[in-house]
C-alpha positions as CSV (number, residue, x, y, z in Angstrom):
1,M,-7.1,18.0,9.0
2,S,-5.6,17.9,12.4
3,D,-4.9,21.2,14.2
4,E,-1.5,19.9,15.0
5,E,0.1,18.8,11.8
6,P,3.1,16.5,12.1
7,A,6.4,18.2,11.2
8,E,7.4,15.4,8.9
9,N,4.3,14.3,6.9
10,I,5.6,12.6,3.8
11,S,8.5,10.1,3.4
12,G,10.3,9.4,6.6
13,G,12.4,7.0,8.6
14,D,16.1,6.8,8.5
15,A,16.0,5.0,5.1
16,G,13.7,7.6,3.6
17,G,15.6,10.6,4.9
18,G,12.7,12.1,6.9
19,Q,11.8,14.4,4.1
20,S,8.9,16.8,4.6
21,A,7.1,18.5,1.8
22,T,5.1,21.7,1.1
23,F,1.7,21.4,-0.6
24,D,0.9,24.2,-3.0
25,P,-1.3,23.4,-6.0
26,E,-0.5,26.8,-7.5
27,T,3.2,26.0,-7.9
28,A,2.9,22.4,-8.8
29,G,5.0,21.3,-11.8
30,T,2.4,18.8,-13.1
31,R,-1.3,18.2,-12.8
32,A,-0.6,15.0,-10.9
33,E,1.5,17.0,-8.4
34,A,-1.3,19.6,-8.1
35,V,-3.8,16.8,-7.3
36,V,-1.5,15.4,-4.5
37,D,-1.0,19.0,-3.3
38,R,-4.7,19.5,-3.1
39,L,-5.0,16.3,-1.2
40,G,-2.4,17.7,1.1
41,D,-5.0,20.3,2.1
42,L,-7.4,17.5,3.1
43,Y,-5.3,14.7,4.6
44,W,-2.2,14.3,6.7
45,T,-0.2,11.3,7.7
46,K,2.8,10.5,9.8
47,T,6.1,9.6,8.4
48,Y,6.6,6.5,6.3
49,G,9.1,3.8,6.9
50,G,10.0,2.0,10.1
51,R,7.6,-1.0,9.9
52,D,9.1,-4.4,10.0
53,A,9.6,-5.6,6.4
54,F,8.5,-9.2,6.9
55,E,5.4,-8.3,8.9
56,C,4.6,-5.6,6.3
57,L,4.9,-8.3,3.6
58,V,2.6,-10.7,5.5
59,R,0.1,-8.0,6.2
60,T,-0.1,-6.9,2.6
61,I,-0.6,-10.6,1.5
62,L,-3.4,-10.9,4.0
63,S,-5.1,-7.8,2.5
64,Q,-5.1,-9.2,-1.1
65,N,-8.6,-9.6,-2.5
66,T,-10.3,-8.5,0.7
67,S,-11.1,-5.5,2.7
68,D,-9.2,-3.9,5.6
69,K,-12.1,-4.9,7.9
70,A,-11.5,-8.5,7.0
71,S,-7.7,-8.6,6.9
72,Q,-7.1,-6.6,10.1
73,P,-8.5,-9.3,12.4
74,A,-6.5,-12.0,10.5
75,H,-3.3,-10.0,11.0
76,D,-4.0,-9.5,14.7
77,E,-4.7,-13.2,15.2
78,L,-1.5,-14.1,13.3
79,M,0.6,-11.8,15.4
80,E,-1.0,-13.0,18.6
81,R,-0.2,-16.6,17.8
82,Y,3.1,-16.4,16.0
83,G,4.5,-12.9,16.8
84,S,6.9,-11.9,19.5
85,G,5.8,-13.5,22.8
86,G,3.0,-15.3,21.0
87,R,4.4,-18.8,21.7
88,D,5.6,-20.5,24.8
89,A,9.3,-20.5,24.5
90,D,9.5,-23.9,26.2
91,S,7.0,-25.5,23.9
92,E,8.1,-28.1,21.3
93,G,8.8,-26.4,18.0
94,A,8.7,-22.9,19.4
95,A,10.5,-20.3,17.4
96,D,12.6,-17.5,18.6
97,D,10.0,-15.2,20.1
98,T,11.6,-12.2,18.3
99,D,11.6,-13.7,14.8
100,L,8.2,-13.9,13.1
101,A,9.7,-15.4,9.9
102,R,11.1,-18.4,11.8
103,A,7.9,-18.9,13.6
104,L,5.9,-18.9,10.4
105,A,8.5,-21.0,8.5
106,D,7.8,-23.8,11.0
107,A,4.0,-23.2,11.2
108,D,1.5,-25.9,10.7
109,Q,-0.4,-24.9,7.5
110,P,-3.9,-25.9,8.6
111,E,-3.4,-24.1,11.9
112,L,-2.2,-20.9,10.1
113,A,-5.1,-21.2,7.7
114,E,-7.5,-21.3,10.6
115,T,-5.8,-18.3,12.2
116,I,-6.1,-16.1,9.2
117,S,-9.5,-17.4,8.0
118,S,-11.2,-14.0,8.3
119,A,-9.0,-12.7,5.4
120,G,-10.4,-15.0,2.8
121,L,-8.5,-17.4,0.5
122,Y,-6.9,-18.5,3.7
123,N,-5.5,-21.9,2.4
124,Q,-3.7,-20.2,-0.5
125,K,-2.5,-17.3,1.7
126,S,-1.3,-19.6,4.4
127,E,0.7,-21.7,2.0
128,R,2.3,-18.6,0.5
129,I,3.1,-17.1,3.8
130,I,4.9,-20.2,5.0
131,A,6.8,-20.5,1.7
132,L,7.9,-16.9,1.9
133,A,8.9,-17.3,5.5
134,Q,11.0,-20.3,4.6
135,R,12.7,-18.5,1.7
136,I,13.5,-15.5,3.9
137,C,15.0,-17.7,6.6
138,E,17.1,-19.5,4.0
139,E,18.3,-16.4,2.1
140,Y,18.4,-13.7,4.8
141,G,18.6,-15.7,8.1
142,G,15.3,-14.4,9.3
143,E,13.3,-11.3,9.5
144,D,16.2,-9.0,10.7
145,G,18.3,-9.9,7.7
146,F,15.3,-9.4,5.4
147,D,14.5,-6.0,7.0
148,E,18.1,-4.9,6.5
149,F,17.9,-5.9,2.8
150,V,14.7,-3.9,2.2
151,R,15.9,-0.8,4.0
152,T,19.4,-0.5,2.6
153,S,19.7,-2.3,-0.8
154,D,19.0,-0.6,-4.1
155,P,15.3,-0.1,-4.5
156,E,15.1,-1.7,-7.9
157,E,17.0,-4.7,-6.6
158,V,14.5,-5.0,-3.7
159,R,11.5,-4.6,-6.0
160,S,12.8,-7.2,-8.4
161,T,13.5,-9.6,-5.6
162,L,10.1,-9.2,-4.1
163,L,8.4,-9.7,-7.4
164,D,10.3,-12.9,-7.8
165,M,8.5,-14.2,-4.7
166,N,5.4,-16.3,-5.2
167,G,2.3,-14.3,-4.3
168,V,4.0,-10.9,-4.4
169,G,2.7,-8.5,-7.1
170,P,3.7,-4.9,-7.9
171,K,1.4,-3.4,-5.3
172,T,2.7,-5.7,-2.5
173,A,6.3,-5.0,-3.5
174,D,5.7,-1.3,-3.5
175,C,3.9,-1.3,-0.2
176,V,6.9,-3.0,1.4
177,L,9.3,-0.5,-0.2
178,L,7.2,2.4,1.1
179,F,6.0,1.3,4.5
180,A,9.0,-0.7,5.6
181,G,11.8,0.9,3.6
182,G,10.5,4.4,3.7
183,R,11.6,4.9,0.1
184,G,10.7,8.0,-1.7
185,G,9.4,7.9,-5.2
186,V,7.3,4.8,-4.6
187,F,3.6,5.2,-5.5
188,P,1.8,1.8,-4.9
189,V,-1.3,1.4,-7.1
190,D,-4.3,-0.3,-5.7
191,T,-7.8,-0.4,-7.1
192,H,-8.6,3.1,-5.8
193,V,-5.5,4.7,-7.2
194,H,-5.9,2.8,-10.5
195,R,-9.5,4.0,-10.9
196,I,-8.9,7.6,-9.8
197,A,-5.8,8.3,-11.8
198,R,-7.5,7.2,-15.0
199,R,-10.8,8.9,-14.2
200,M,-9.0,12.2,-13.5
201,G,-6.9,11.9,-16.7
202,L,-3.6,11.5,-14.9
203,A,-3.0,8.3,-16.8
204,P,-4.4,6.9,-20.0
205,P,-8.0,5.5,-19.6
206,D,-6.9,2.0,-20.6
207,A,-3.7,2.0,-18.5
208,D,-2.9,-1.1,-16.4
209,H,-1.7,-0.8,-12.9
210,E,2.0,-0.7,-13.9
211,T,1.4,2.0,-16.4
212,V,-0.5,4.1,-13.9
213,R,2.4,3.7,-11.4
214,E,4.9,4.8,-14.1
215,H,2.9,8.0,-14.8
216,L,2.4,8.9,-11.2
217,E,6.0,8.2,-10.2
218,R,7.1,10.3,-13.2
219,D,4.8,13.3,-12.4
220,V,4.8,13.4,-8.6
221,P,7.9,14.4,-6.7
222,A,9.6,11.5,-4.9
223,E,8.9,13.0,-1.4
224,K,5.2,13.2,-2.1
225,C,4.5,9.8,-3.6
226,G,3.9,8.0,-0.3
227,F,1.4,10.5,0.8
228,G,-0.2,10.6,-2.6
229,H,-0.8,6.8,-2.3
230,T,-2.5,6.9,1.1
231,A,-4.4,10.1,0.5
232,M,-5.7,9.0,-2.9
233,I,-7.1,5.8,-1.3
234,Q,-8.8,7.9,1.4
235,F,-10.2,10.2,-1.3
236,G,-11.5,7.3,-3.2
237,R,-13.4,6.0,-0.2
238,E,-14.8,9.4,0.8
239,Y,-15.4,11.1,-2.6
240,C,-14.5,9.1,-5.7
241,S,-16.1,5.7,-5.2
242,A,-16.3,3.3,-8.1
243,R,-20.1,3.4,-8.5
244,K,-21.2,6.8,-7.2
245,P,-18.5,9.5,-7.2
246,A,-19.5,12.7,-5.4
247,C,-19.5,14.7,-8.6
248,L,-22.3,12.5,-10.1
249,D,-25.0,14.5,-8.3
250,D,-23.2,17.7,-7.4
251,P,-20.0,18.9,-9.2
252,D,-19.2,21.2,-6.2
253,A,-19.2,18.2,-3.8
254,C,-15.8,17.1,-5.0
255,P,-12.7,19.0,-3.7
256,L,-10.8,17.9,-6.8
257,A,-13.4,18.9,-9.4
258,G,-11.1,21.5,-10.9
259,H,-8.4,18.9,-11.6
260,C,-10.6,16.1,-13.0
261,D,-11.5,15.0,-16.6
262,Q,-14.4,12.9,-15.3
263,V,-13.4,10.1,-17.7
264,G,-16.3,7.6,-17.6
265,V,-18.5,9.7,-15.4
266,Y,-21.6,11.1,-17.0
267,P,-23.6,13.4,-14.6
268,A,-26.3,14.1,-17.2
269,S,-27.3,10.5,-17.5
270,G,-26.1,9.3,-14.1
271,E,-24.0,6.7,-15.7
272,V,-20.5,5.6,-14.4
273,V,-18.3,3.2,-16.4
274,D,-14.7,2.1,-16.1
275,P,-12.5,4.8,-17.8
276,A,-11.3,2.1,-20.3
277,E,-14.9,1.8,-21.5
278,A,-15.5,5.5,-21.8
279,E,-16.4,6.9,-25.3
């Protein structure tokens, strides 16, 4: 944890209200909140909100079915070629250098696929990105109009609209609401969150991603959900991996041992299974 903690460390940005939160597992109202509060002793993050909604959408699509290590270069290459200042304003077919959506709506699909090839599934992702850009230009006039919609419209309406877009699933929609809209009460569920919530007993062992989300958003205060999402991912990478969680060899190695049901983890035999397969 940094010696200089940010003053606003949970939901933020104008749309999110810039709310801060106090982490205290002893006064938590639910076990899920106690888990997030304990994570608050380990990890800190800056305020949420403020990212461009369309770029956030594109970035999340690039991250689907791949690692950050693979998707980050693809995002960087895409922004260099199609982002602000990335095209010669005098070249034929050049888009407004401030509007990523218009640039991608007019993009050549094979060229875009080559640009994002490090992210995997690049043909499928390039087709989806172009189609999404065209829809956003048609319905919102470009990235500024889409950004305004994400930041100011009813969250359920935004989520429903995003889920209606081809290639946008619940996690992608929730990430846009959180990281672009700065909305409180949004707890995106990726593979780490899905595994950890069920392993710890915060959601039923056989819960799908949506059911896990419903349990976490019900049991974690709105201003702590964004932090809970990012902190649980970091915790999953550092302590609670899919195949070898820290508690497997040493129960005291896990900082959340006192809050965990260890569903599907069997230290005596060294076996680890998906919580849905636990006896």
